[in-house]
N, C-alpha and C positions, 0 to 999 in steps of 0.2 A: 095824682090820682089815674085811675081808667078812663080813657074815652075814646071814641072811635078815631081811626087816623083818617087827616084828610090828604087832602093834594098837596096843601102847603105847607104840610109838613115831610115832604120829599126828601128839600136838599138836610134838613137835621136828622132823618133817618137814616140817609146817603152818609153823612159825617159819622152817626153812630156805627155803623156799618164797618166803615174803613177804619176805625178806632182800634178792631179787631184783628191783631194779624191774621190772615189766610180766608177773612170771610168773605169782604167783597171779591167778586171775580172781575178783574179788568175786561175780559173777551162776555159782559155781560153787557144786552143793549142799552143802548144812553136811556129809554124809557122804562126800565125793565121794573121799578120803581110805581112808578104811572101803571103801568101794564098789570101788577102786582096786587095793588090797589081795585081797580079798577076792576079785576074778575074777582074779586073777593066775597064777593055778594055782603057785603055787613062784618066780615068775621077780619079787618084789619083791626089791631089794637093798640094804642100807644101808654107809657107811664111817664105823666107828666108831671114835673113839680116845677117853679116859681118858672115858669116857659122853658124849662129844658123837657127835651124829650132823654131819658133814661134807660126807657125800655119799649122795645115794637115787636111785636108777634102775627103772624096774619096765616091763617086758613083760607081752604078750598072748598066747599061742596058738592057732591057730586051725589045728593042723596042715601047712597047706602054707605055712603062712605066717606070722610073727609080729610083732608090733609092737611098738617102741620106745616108750611113751607116755611115759614122763617120765626125764630127766636132770637133776637139779642137783647142784651142789659149790660149797660156801660159797666166797663171792667169794676170801676171804685164803688160802682153799687150794688153790686151783686154782694151773695148772701142776706139780703134783707129779706126778701119774700117777692120780689117783686117778678120775678119769672115766673114764679107759683102759680102767683095773683093771677097773670096772663093767662096764660096755659087755663086756668080752671075758670074763668072768663071766658074763654072759646069753649070748652068741653060744654058748661053749663049753655051758653048760647045753641049748643049742635044739640044738647039733650031736649032742649025745646022744640026746636026743630023735629025731634023724632029721628036723629041721624046717632046712630049707634057705635058706630068705629072709629076712629082717628089716628091716623097713622104719622109717622114722620120719619125721616131720616135723619138721624142726629150723629154729632162727632164722639167719638170714643170716648172722650174725656167725660160727656155730659151723661153716659147712659146710667149712671148711677142718680142722677136728679132725678131723670124722668122715672125710672123705677118706686124713685121714693114717693112716686103720685101713682104709683099703680098700674105704670105702664108695664109690659111685657115683651118678649121680641116674639114675632109672628111665626108661624111654618115656613116664611117664603127666603129667599133670597131678595136684595136688590140688585141690579141691575141697570148698566145708561151706554149710550152711546153720546160720540161727541158727534153733533153737525155741523159743527165751526168748517171741518174741511168738504163736508158735501156742500154747503151753500156756498164758501169763496169758488168751489168745483164750479158751480152751477151759473155763478156771477160772470165769469169768465167764459163760457157759451155762450149764451147770450150776449155778451160782448166782440165775438168774434161775428153773432149774425148778423149783427147792426150793419 
């Protein structure tokens, strides 16, 4: 069933994420899940059965909109409605906070799932800029000044 995620869940959440090829990114900071939970404002949830975490969803609210930052369900447990219930749980919580828009960047193969829940493409594009190289450069420059 759905419950709020807690810091003690982090090892199991990480294991779940690593079980899906391409989901976990090795360049992520060591404390990425801790920071995500701490900044979620109570919008991080797990689906747990018999002590095993089968699903995880996390969102972050900004008042005028929210961002679904993570959604994952264990491969063998898919098609049971776990992801749908996790997303709807977050949607209901956001609606109770009077937040009207939820956005997410999703894998192409998951687009149909989101559309089945009433999601649609906005009239914007998603852009990114990798900052890892910039952070490494700044570290090197600080080291030279010492």
